[in-house]
PDB file with SEQRES, HELIX, SHEET and CRYST1 records, atoms N, CA, C and O in Angstrom:
SEQRES   1 A   69  MET GLU GLN THR HIS LYS HIS LYS HIS GLU TYR GLU THR          
SEQRES   2 A   69  ILE TYR HIS PRO SER PRO ALA SER LYS ALA ARG ALA MET          
SEQRES   3 A   69  GLY ILE GLU ALA ALA GLU ILE ARG ARG CYS ARG THR CYS          
SEQRES   4 A   69  ARG GLN GLU MET THR PHE VAL PHE VAL GLY ASN GLU TRP          
SEQRES   5 A   69  PHE PRO LEU PHE GLU ASP GLN SER PHE GLU GLU GLN GLY          
SEQRES   6 A   69  VAL LEU LEU ALA                                              
HELIX    1 AA1 SER A   21  ALA A   25  1                                   5    
HELIX    2 AA2 GLN A   59  GLU A   63  1                                   5    
SHEET    1 AA1 5 GLU A  51  PRO A  54  0                                        
SHEET    2 AA1 5 GLU A  42  VAL A  48 -1                                        
SHEET    3 AA1 5 ALA A  30  CYS A  36 -1                                        
SHEET    4 AA1 5 HIS A   9  TYR A  15 -1                                        
SHEET    5 AA1 5 VAL A  66  LEU A  68  1                                        
CRYST1    1.000    1.000    1.000  90.00  90.00  90.00 P 1           1          
ATOM      1  N   MET A   1       4.382 -30.122   9.921  1.00  0.00           N  
ATOM      2  CA  MET A   1       3.269 -29.470   9.361  1.00  0.00           C  
ATOM      3  C   MET A   1       3.545 -27.894   9.502  1.00  0.00           C  
ATOM      4  O   MET A   1       3.988 -27.446  10.560  1.00  0.00           O  
ATOM      5  N   GLU A   2       3.292 -27.135   8.487  1.00  0.00           N  
ATOM      6  CA  GLU A   2       3.502 -25.730   8.508  1.00  0.00           C  
ATOM      7  C   GLU A   2       2.308 -25.002   9.161  1.00  0.00           C  
ATOM      8  O   GLU A   2       1.147 -25.235   8.824  1.00  0.00           O  
ATOM      9  N   GLN A   3       2.642 -24.128  10.092  1.00  0.00           N  
ATOM     10  CA  GLN A   3       1.563 -23.343  10.719  1.00  0.00           C  
ATOM     11  C   GLN A   3       1.617 -21.901  10.111  1.00  0.00           C  
ATOM     12  O   GLN A   3       2.668 -21.310   9.862  1.00  0.00           O  
ATOM     13  N   THR A   4       0.431 -21.436   9.914  1.00  0.00           N  
ATOM     14  CA  THR A   4       0.301 -20.070   9.459  1.00  0.00           C  
ATOM     15  C   THR A   4      -0.498 -19.270  10.426  1.00  0.00           C  
ATOM     16  O   THR A   4      -1.493 -19.761  10.958  1.00  0.00           O  
ATOM     17  N   HIS A   5      -0.109 -18.081  10.670  1.00  0.00           N  
ATOM     18  CA  HIS A   5      -0.762 -17.135  11.556  1.00  0.00           C  
ATOM     19  C   HIS A   5      -1.616 -16.176  10.811  1.00  0.00           C  
ATOM     20  O   HIS A   5      -1.095 -15.380  10.029  1.00  0.00           O  
ATOM     21  N   LYS A   6      -2.943 -16.206  11.014  1.00  0.00           N  
ATOM     22  CA  LYS A   6      -3.799 -15.320  10.366  1.00  0.00           C  
ATOM     23  C   LYS A   6      -3.775 -13.904  11.001  1.00  0.00           C  
ATOM     24  O   LYS A   6      -4.046 -13.768  12.194  1.00  0.00           O  
ATOM     25  N   HIS A   7      -3.463 -12.888  10.239  1.00  0.00           N  
ATOM     26  CA  HIS A   7      -3.533 -11.567  10.750  1.00  0.00           C  
ATOM     27  C   HIS A   7      -3.548 -10.609   9.558  1.00  0.00           C  
ATOM     28  O   HIS A   7      -3.289 -11.038   8.434  1.00  0.00           O  
ATOM     29  N   LYS A   8      -3.825  -9.415   9.757  1.00  0.00           N  
ATOM     30  CA  LYS A   8      -3.761  -8.476   8.680  1.00  0.00           C  
ATOM     31  C   LYS A   8      -2.342  -7.955   8.565  1.00  0.00           C  
ATOM     32  O   LYS A   8      -1.755  -7.457   9.525  1.00  0.00           O  
ATOM     33  N   HIS A   9      -1.798  -8.090   7.332  1.00  0.00           N  
ATOM     34  CA  HIS A   9      -0.509  -7.584   7.212  1.00  0.00           C  
ATOM     35  C   HIS A   9      -0.413  -6.019   7.309  1.00  0.00           C  
ATOM     36  O   HIS A   9      -1.140  -5.306   6.616  1.00  0.00           O  
ATOM     37  N   GLU A  10       0.403  -5.565   8.091  1.00  0.00           N  
ATOM     38  CA  GLU A  10       0.608  -4.020   8.195  1.00  0.00           C  
ATOM     39  C   GLU A  10       1.996  -3.792   7.599  1.00  0.00           C  
ATOM     40  O   GLU A  10       2.991  -3.851   8.320  1.00  0.00           O  
ATOM     41  N   TYR A  11       2.073  -3.540   6.336  1.00  0.00           N  
ATOM     42  CA  TYR A  11       3.352  -3.348   5.672  1.00  0.00           C  
ATOM     43  C   TYR A  11       3.808  -1.903   5.867  1.00  0.00           C  
ATOM     44  O   TYR A  11       3.030  -0.949   5.867  1.00  0.00           O  
ATOM     45  N   GLU A  12       5.153  -1.816   6.035  1.00  0.00           N  
ATOM     46  CA  GLU A  12       5.813  -0.545   6.098  1.00  0.00           C  
ATOM     47  C   GLU A  12       6.890  -0.635   5.121  1.00  0.00           C  
ATOM     48  O   GLU A  12       7.493  -1.698   4.974  1.00  0.00           O  
ATOM     49  N   THR A  13       7.188   0.446   4.416  1.00  0.00           N  
ATOM     50  CA  THR A  13       8.243   0.510   3.417  1.00  0.00           C  
ATOM     51  C   THR A  13       9.572   0.544   4.092  1.00  0.00           C  
ATOM     52  O   THR A  13       9.810   1.315   5.023  1.00  0.00           O  
ATOM     53  N   ILE A  14      10.475  -0.346   3.585  1.00  0.00           N  
ATOM     54  CA  ILE A  14      11.819  -0.451   4.145  1.00  0.00           C  
ATOM     55  C   ILE A  14      12.886  -0.012   3.094  1.00  0.00           C  
ATOM     56  O   ILE A  14      14.011   0.334   3.455  1.00  0.00           O  
ATOM     57  N   TYR A  15      12.503  -0.034   1.777  1.00  0.00           N  
ATOM     58  CA  TYR A  15      13.431   0.223   0.734  1.00  0.00           C  
ATOM     59  C   TYR A  15      12.685   0.639  -0.574  1.00  0.00           C  
ATOM     60  O   TYR A  15      11.626   0.119  -0.928  1.00  0.00           O  
ATOM     61  N   HIS A  16      13.315   1.593  -1.235  1.00  0.00           N  
ATOM     62  CA  HIS A  16      12.795   2.100  -2.531  1.00  0.00           C  
ATOM     63  C   HIS A  16      13.750   1.895  -3.644  1.00  0.00           C  
ATOM     64  O   HIS A  16      14.447   2.851  -3.983  1.00  0.00           O  
ATOM     65  N   PRO A  17      13.864   0.728  -4.268  1.00  0.00           N  
ATOM     66  CA  PRO A  17      14.795   0.447  -5.347  1.00  0.00           C  
ATOM     67  C   PRO A  17      14.332   1.202  -6.563  1.00  0.00           C  
ATOM     68  O   PRO A  17      13.125   1.358  -6.748  1.00  0.00           O  
ATOM     69  N   SER A  18      15.238   1.686  -7.413  1.00  0.00           N  
ATOM     70  CA  SER A  18      14.864   2.346  -8.679  1.00  0.00           C  
ATOM     71  C   SER A  18      14.601   1.182  -9.699  1.00  0.00           C  
ATOM     72  O   SER A  18      15.356   0.216  -9.808  1.00  0.00           O  
ATOM     73  N   PRO A  19      13.477   1.362 -10.421  1.00  0.00           N  
ATOM     74  CA  PRO A  19      13.146   0.427 -11.441  1.00  0.00           C  
ATOM     75  C   PRO A  19      14.139   0.602 -12.607  1.00  0.00           C  
ATOM     76  O   PRO A  19      14.481   1.693 -13.062  1.00  0.00           O  
ATOM     77  N   ALA A  20      14.546  -0.566 -13.021  1.00  0.00           N  
ATOM     78  CA  ALA A  20      15.458  -0.626 -14.250  1.00  0.00           C  
ATOM     79  C   ALA A  20      14.804  -0.043 -15.453  1.00  0.00           C  
ATOM     80  O   ALA A  20      13.578   0.073 -15.445  1.00  0.00           O  
ATOM     81  N   SER A  21      15.500   0.335 -16.488  1.00  0.00           N  
ATOM     82  CA  SER A  21      14.894   0.868 -17.680  1.00  0.00           C  
ATOM     83  C   SER A  21      13.954  -0.070 -18.376  1.00  0.00           C  
ATOM     84  O   SER A  21      12.966   0.381 -18.956  1.00  0.00           O  
ATOM     85  N   LYS A  22      14.221  -1.389 -18.346  1.00  0.00           N  
ATOM     86  CA  LYS A  22      13.308  -2.326 -18.903  1.00  0.00           C  
ATOM     87  C   LYS A  22      12.019  -2.342 -18.203  1.00  0.00           C  
ATOM     88  O   LYS A  22      10.967  -2.348 -18.842  1.00  0.00           O  
ATOM     89  N   ALA A  23      12.052  -2.348 -16.845  1.00  0.00           N  
ATOM     90  CA  ALA A  23      10.800  -2.294 -15.949  1.00  0.00           C  
ATOM     91  C   ALA A  23      10.061  -1.016 -16.312  1.00  0.00           C  
ATOM     92  O   ALA A  23       8.849  -1.082 -16.517  1.00  0.00           O  
ATOM     93  N   ARG A  24      10.673   0.086 -16.402  1.00  0.00           N  
ATOM     94  CA  ARG A  24      10.004   1.319 -16.716  1.00  0.00           C  
ATOM     95  C   ARG A  24       9.355   1.278 -18.107  1.00  0.00           C  
ATOM     96  O   ARG A  24       8.284   1.843 -18.323  1.00  0.00           O  
ATOM     97  N   ALA A  25      10.021   0.604 -19.030  1.00  0.00           N  
ATOM     98  CA  ALA A  25       9.442   0.420 -20.362  1.00  0.00           C  
ATOM     99  C   ALA A  25       8.170  -0.421 -20.354  1.00  0.00           C  
ATOM    100  O   ALA A  25       7.355  -0.325 -21.271  1.00  0.00           O  
ATOM    101  N   MET A  26       8.001  -1.231 -19.338  1.00  0.00           N  
ATOM    102  CA  MET A  26       6.823  -2.157 -19.199  1.00  0.00           C  
ATOM    103  C   MET A  26       5.750  -1.419 -18.405  1.00  0.00           C  
ATOM    104  O   MET A  26       4.672  -1.977 -18.198  1.00  0.00           O  
ATOM    105  N   GLY A  27       5.997  -0.182 -17.950  1.00  0.00           N  
ATOM    106  CA  GLY A  27       5.018   0.604 -17.294  1.00  0.00           C  
ATOM    107  C   GLY A  27       5.165   0.647 -15.773  1.00  0.00           C  
ATOM    108  O   GLY A  27       4.295   1.223 -15.119  1.00  0.00           O  
ATOM    109  N   ILE A  28       6.266   0.043 -15.137  1.00  0.00           N  
ATOM    110  CA  ILE A  28       6.477   0.098 -13.742  1.00  0.00           C  
ATOM    111  C   ILE A  28       7.093   1.462 -13.431  1.00  0.00           C  
ATOM    112  O   ILE A  28       8.225   1.743 -13.824  1.00  0.00           O  
ATOM    113  N   GLU A  29       6.367   2.276 -12.749  1.00  0.00           N  
ATOM    114  CA  GLU A  29       6.858   3.677 -12.439  1.00  0.00           C  
ATOM    115  C   GLU A  29       7.684   3.680 -11.177  1.00  0.00           C  
ATOM    116  O   GLU A  29       8.595   4.504 -11.089  1.00  0.00           O  
ATOM    117  N   ALA A  30       7.452   2.841 -10.201  1.00  0.00           N  
ATOM    118  CA  ALA A  30       8.133   2.854  -8.974  1.00  0.00           C  
ATOM    119  C   ALA A  30       8.079   1.473  -8.337  1.00  0.00           C  
ATOM    120  O   ALA A  30       7.247   0.657  -8.734  1.00  0.00           O  
ATOM    121  N   ALA A  31       8.961   1.174  -7.337  1.00  0.00           N  
ATOM    122  CA  ALA A  31       8.852  -0.052  -6.619  1.00  0.00           C  
ATOM    123  C   ALA A  31       9.205   0.147  -5.121  1.00  0.00           C  
ATOM    124  O   ALA A  31       9.930   1.071  -4.754  1.00  0.00           O  
ATOM    125  N   GLU A  32       8.683  -0.724  -4.305  1.00  0.00           N  
ATOM    126  CA  GLU A  32       8.928  -0.594  -2.861  1.00  0.00           C  
ATOM    127  C   GLU A  32       9.024  -2.045  -2.302  1.00  0.00           C  
ATOM    128  O   GLU A  32       8.264  -2.947  -2.654  1.00  0.00           O  
ATOM    129  N   ILE A  33       9.983  -2.176  -1.438  1.00  0.00           N  
ATOM    130  CA  ILE A  33      10.080  -3.439  -0.539  1.00  0.00           C  
ATOM    131  C   ILE A  33       9.413  -3.102   0.720  1.00  0.00           C  
ATOM    132  O   ILE A  33       9.818  -2.154   1.393  1.00  0.00           O  
ATOM    133  N   ARG A  34       8.396  -3.834   1.086  1.00  0.00           N  
ATOM    134  CA  ARG A  34       7.695  -3.634   2.333  1.00  0.00           C  
ATOM    135  C   ARG A  34       7.713  -4.746   3.258  1.00  0.00           C  
ATOM    136  O   ARG A  34       7.658  -5.879   2.780  1.00  0.00           O  
ATOM    137  N   ARG A  35       7.785  -4.584   4.586  1.00  0.00           N  
ATOM    138  CA  ARG A  35       7.858  -5.678   5.592  1.00  0.00           C  
ATOM    139  C   ARG A  35       6.700  -5.506   6.532  1.00  0.00           C  
ATOM    140  O   ARG A  35       6.394  -4.400   6.978  1.00  0.00           O  
ATOM    141  N   CYS A  36       6.043  -6.641   6.836  1.00  0.00           N  
ATOM    142  CA  CYS A  36       4.923  -6.679   7.746  1.00  0.00           C  
ATOM    143  C   CYS A  36       5.490  -6.432   9.166  1.00  0.00           C  
ATOM    144  O   CYS A  36       6.495  -7.037   9.541  1.00  0.00           O  
ATOM    145  N   ARG A  37       4.876  -5.586   9.917  1.00  0.00           N  
ATOM    146  CA  ARG A  37       5.254  -5.253  11.280  1.00  0.00           C  
ATOM    147  C   ARG A  37       5.093  -6.449  12.217  1.00  0.00           C  
ATOM    148  O   ARG A  37       5.828  -6.619  13.190  1.00  0.00           O  
ATOM    149  N   THR A  38       4.126  -7.244  11.886  1.00  0.00           N  
ATOM    150  CA  THR A  38       3.829  -8.331  12.814  1.00  0.00           C  
ATOM    151  C   THR A  38       4.617  -9.594  12.604  1.00  0.00           C  
ATOM    152  O   THR A  38       5.212 -10.123  13.543  1.00  0.00           O  
ATOM    153  N   CYS A  39       4.632 -10.126  11.287  1.00  0.00           N  
ATOM    154  CA  CYS A  39       5.334 -11.325  10.973  1.00  0.00           C  
ATOM    155  C   CYS A  39       6.671 -11.199  10.226  1.00  0.00           C  
ATOM    156  O   CYS A  39       7.378 -12.170   9.959  1.00  0.00           O  
ATOM    157  N   ARG A  40       6.954  -9.955   9.918  1.00  0.00           N  
ATOM    158  CA  ARG A  40       8.249  -9.663   9.244  1.00  0.00           C  
ATOM    159  C   ARG A  40       8.276 -10.186   7.852  1.00  0.00           C  
ATOM    160  O   ARG A  40       9.357 -10.243   7.267  1.00  0.00           O  
ATOM    161  N   GLN A  41       7.168 -10.576   7.266  1.00  0.00           N  
ATOM    162  CA  GLN A  41       7.253 -10.998   5.851  1.00  0.00           C  
ATOM    163  C   GLN A  41       7.522  -9.823   4.976  1.00  0.00           C  
ATOM    164  O   GLN A  41       6.993  -8.734   5.201  1.00  0.00           O  
ATOM    165  N   GLU A  42       8.347 -10.030   3.968  1.00  0.00           N  
ATOM    166  CA  GLU A  42       8.698  -9.012   3.031  1.00  0.00           C  
ATOM    167  C   GLU A  42       7.987  -9.229   1.707  1.00  0.00           C  
ATOM    168  O   GLU A  42       7.873 -10.365   1.246  1.00  0.00           O  
ATOM    169  N   MET A  43       7.488  -8.117   1.067  1.00  0.00           N  
ATOM    170  CA  MET A  43       6.778  -8.173  -0.192  1.00  0.00           C  
ATOM    171  C   MET A  43       7.325  -7.032  -1.056  1.00  0.00           C  
ATOM    172  O   MET A  43       7.649  -5.953  -0.561  1.00  0.00           O  
ATOM    173  N   THR A  44       7.413  -7.297  -2.318  1.00  0.00           N  
ATOM    174  CA  THR A  44       7.807  -6.243  -3.298  1.00  0.00           C  
ATOM    175  C   THR A  44       6.419  -5.724  -3.911  1.00  0.00           C  
ATOM    176  O   THR A  44       5.585  -6.510  -4.359  1.00  0.00           O  
ATOM    177  N   PHE A  45       6.254  -4.430  -3.896  1.00  0.00           N  
ATOM    178  CA  PHE A  45       5.179  -3.821  -4.544  1.00  0.00           C  
ATOM    179  C   PHE A  45       5.659  -2.957  -5.693  1.00  0.00           C  
ATOM    180  O   PHE A  45       6.724  -2.345  -5.601  1.00  0.00           O  
ATOM    181  N   VAL A  46       4.890  -2.893  -6.781  1.00  0.00           N  
ATOM    182  CA  VAL A  46       5.199  -1.998  -7.925  1.00  0.00           C  
ATOM    183  C   VAL A  46       4.030  -1.067  -8.099  1.00  0.00           C  
ATOM    184  O   VAL A  46       2.880  -1.394  -7.808  1.00  0.00           O  
ATOM    185  N   PHE A  47       4.392   0.181  -8.618  1.00  0.00           N  
ATOM    186  CA  PHE A  47       3.423   1.169  -8.942  1.00  0.00           C  
ATOM    187  C   PHE A  47       3.265   1.204 -10.438  1.00  0.00           C  
ATOM    188  O   PHE A  47       4.187   1.505 -11.196  1.00  0.00           O  
ATOM    189  N   VAL A  48       1.959   0.856 -10.853  1.00  0.00           N  
ATOM    190  CA  VAL A  48       1.611   0.828 -12.249  1.00  0.00           C  
ATOM    191  C   VAL A  48       0.252   1.437 -12.414  1.00  0.00           C  
ATOM    192  O   VAL A  48      -0.711   1.012 -11.775  1.00  0.00           O  
ATOM    193  N   GLY A  49       0.161   2.482 -13.312  1.00  0.00           N  
ATOM    194  CA  GLY A  49      -1.124   2.969 -13.598  1.00  0.00           C  
ATOM    195  C   GLY A  49      -1.862   3.632 -12.455  1.00  0.00           C  
ATOM    196  O   GLY A  49      -3.080   3.501 -12.334  1.00  0.00           O  
ATOM    197  N   ASN A  50      -1.100   4.371 -11.582  1.00  0.00           N  
ATOM    198  CA  ASN A  50      -1.686   4.984 -10.375  1.00  0.00           C  
ATOM    199  C   ASN A  50      -2.130   4.073  -9.319  1.00  0.00           C  
ATOM    200  O   ASN A  50      -2.959   4.446  -8.488  1.00  0.00           O  
ATOM    201  N   GLU A  51      -1.606   2.857  -9.305  1.00  0.00           N  
ATOM    202  CA  GLU A  51      -1.992   1.852  -8.278  1.00  0.00           C  
ATOM    203  C   GLU A  51      -0.872   0.959  -7.862  1.00  0.00           C  
ATOM    204  O   GLU A  51      -0.090   0.558  -8.724  1.00  0.00           O  
ATOM    205  N   TRP A  52      -0.725   0.603  -6.567  1.00  0.00           N  
ATOM    206  CA  TRP A  52       0.261  -0.307  -6.138  1.00  0.00           C  
ATOM    207  C   TRP A  52      -0.163  -1.736  -6.166  1.00  0.00           C  
ATOM    208  O   TRP A  52      -1.288  -2.016  -5.753  1.00  0.00           O  
ATOM    209  N   PHE A  53       0.643  -2.676  -6.622  1.00  0.00           N  
ATOM    210  CA  PHE A  53       0.338  -4.034  -6.763  1.00  0.00           C  
ATOM    211  C   PHE A  53       1.529  -4.852  -6.176  1.00  0.00           C  
ATOM    212  O   PHE A  53       2.688  -4.455  -6.293  1.00  0.00           O  
ATOM    213  N   PRO A  54       1.185  -6.058  -5.513  1.00  0.00           N  
ATOM    214  CA  PRO A  54       2.301  -6.935  -5.101  1.00  0.00           C  
ATOM    215  C   PRO A  54       2.886  -7.512  -6.383  1.00  0.00           C  
ATOM    216  O   PRO A  54       2.186  -7.868  -7.330  1.00  0.00           O  
ATOM    217  N   LEU A  55       4.254  -7.583  -6.352  1.00  0.00           N  
ATOM    218  CA  LEU A  55       4.953  -8.119  -7.590  1.00  0.00           C  
ATOM    219  C   LEU A  55       4.765  -9.665  -7.674  1.00  0.00           C  
ATOM    220  O   LEU A  55       4.644 -10.205  -8.774  1.00  0.00           O  
ATOM    221  N   PHE A  56       4.741 -10.355  -6.550  1.00  0.00           N  
ATOM    222  CA  PHE A  56       4.617 -11.768  -6.524  1.00  0.00           C  
ATOM    223  C   PHE A  56       3.349 -12.276  -5.977  1.00  0.00           C  
ATOM    224  O   PHE A  56       2.791 -11.595  -5.117  1.00  0.00           O  
ATOM    225  N   GLU A  57       2.853 -13.318  -6.341  1.00  0.00           N  
ATOM    226  CA  GLU A  57       1.589 -13.894  -5.827  1.00  0.00           C  
ATOM    227  C   GLU A  57       1.826 -14.448  -4.443  1.00  0.00           C  
ATOM    228  O   GLU A  57       2.789 -15.182  -4.221  1.00  0.00           O  
ATOM    229  N   ASP A  58       0.985 -14.114  -3.539  1.00  0.00           N  
ATOM    230  CA  ASP A  58       1.127 -14.586  -2.121  1.00  0.00           C  
ATOM    231  C   ASP A  58      -0.360 -15.000  -1.705  1.00  0.00           C  
ATOM    232  O   ASP A  58      -1.233 -14.136  -1.626  1.00  0.00           O  
ATOM    233  N   GLN A  59      -0.603 -16.257  -1.460  1.00  0.00           N  
ATOM    234  CA  GLN A  59      -1.928 -16.709  -1.094  1.00  0.00           C  
ATOM    235  C   GLN A  59      -2.448 -16.031   0.128  1.00  0.00           C  
ATOM    236  O   GLN A  59      -3.620 -15.656   0.172  1.00  0.00           O  
ATOM    237  N   SER A  60      -1.598 -15.855   1.153  1.00  0.00           N  
ATOM    238  CA  SER A  60      -2.098 -15.149   2.353  1.00  0.00           C  
ATOM    239  C   SER A  60      -2.477 -13.755   2.127  1.00  0.00           C  
ATOM    240  O   SER A  60      -3.353 -13.219   2.805  1.00  0.00           O  
ATOM    241  N   PHE A  61      -1.769 -13.079   1.083  1.00  0.00           N  
ATOM    242  CA  PHE A  61      -2.078 -11.708   0.755  1.00  0.00           C  
ATOM    243  C   PHE A  61      -3.566 -11.687   0.207  1.00  0.00           C  
ATOM    244  O   PHE A  61      -4.314 -10.765   0.532  1.00  0.00           O  
ATOM    245  N   GLU A  62      -3.939 -12.588  -0.527  1.00  0.00           N  
ATOM    246  CA  GLU A  62      -5.371 -12.547  -1.119  1.00  0.00           C  
ATOM    247  C   GLU A  62      -6.407 -13.002  -0.125  1.00  0.00           C  
ATOM    248  O   GLU A  62      -7.546 -12.542  -0.204  1.00  0.00           O  
ATOM    249  N   GLU A  63      -6.085 -13.880   0.810  1.00  0.00           N  
ATOM    250  CA  GLU A  63      -6.927 -14.459   1.802  1.00  0.00           C  
ATOM    251  C   GLU A  63      -7.222 -13.536   2.936  1.00  0.00           C  
ATOM    252  O   GLU A  63      -8.260 -13.677   3.583  1.00  0.00           O  
ATOM    253  N   GLN A  64      -6.337 -12.576   3.214  1.00  0.00           N  
ATOM    254  CA  GLN A  64      -6.411 -11.678   4.389  1.00  0.00           C  
ATOM    255  C   GLN A  64      -6.514 -10.249   3.892  1.00  0.00           C  
ATOM    256  O   GLN A  64      -6.172  -9.884   2.767  1.00  0.00           O  
ATOM    257  N   GLY A  65      -7.049  -9.432   4.900  1.00  0.00           N  
ATOM    258  CA  GLY A  65      -6.982  -8.018   4.660  1.00  0.00           C  
ATOM    259  C   GLY A  65      -5.610  -7.516   4.750  1.00  0.00           C  
ATOM    260  O   GLY A  65      -4.821  -8.071   5.515  1.00  0.00           O  
ATOM    261  N   VAL A  66      -5.248  -6.493   4.022  1.00  0.00           N  
ATOM    262  CA  VAL A  66      -3.932  -6.004   4.048  1.00  0.00           C  
ATOM    263  C   VAL A  66      -4.007  -4.429   4.296  1.00  0.00           C  
ATOM    264  O   VAL A  66      -4.759  -3.725   3.621  1.00  0.00           O  
ATOM    265  N   LEU A  67      -3.289  -3.979   5.176  1.00  0.00           N  
ATOM    266  CA  LEU A  67      -3.096  -2.543   5.481  1.00  0.00           C  
ATOM    267  C   LEU A  67      -1.722  -2.075   4.885  1.00  0.00           C  
ATOM    268  O   LEU A  67      -0.662  -2.581   5.254  1.00  0.00           O  
ATOM    269  N   LEU A  68      -1.793  -1.148   4.004  1.00  0.00           N  
ATOM    270  CA  LEU A  68      -0.635  -0.572   3.372  1.00  0.00           C  
ATOM    271  C   LEU A  68      -0.158   0.683   3.944  1.00  0.00           C  
ATOM    272  O   LEU A  68      -0.932   1.633   4.057  1.00  0.00           O  
ATOM    273  N   ALA A  69       1.191   0.762   4.353  1.00  0.00           N  
ATOM    274  CA  ALA A  69       1.660   1.950   4.960  1.00  0.00           C  
ATOM    275  C   ALA A  69       1.852   3.119   3.922  1.00  0.00           C  
ATOM    276  O   ALA A  69       2.256   4.219   4.299  1.00  0.00           O  
TER     277      ALA A  69                                                      
END                                                                             
């Protein structure tokens, strides 16, 4: 049985990849790889229209509060 630990993810930026030209053409202005200080989970965030969004769906991201660094 998989155990999940409920906590607020406290992401810190660990890497800033440059978006490819195709990604920029879709409106992605920037990207960041962030890691939670507590559980070490990594998440990719993209900057679109003056706002940061997680690139992939994460159930725990939606169910819990998230602190962004």
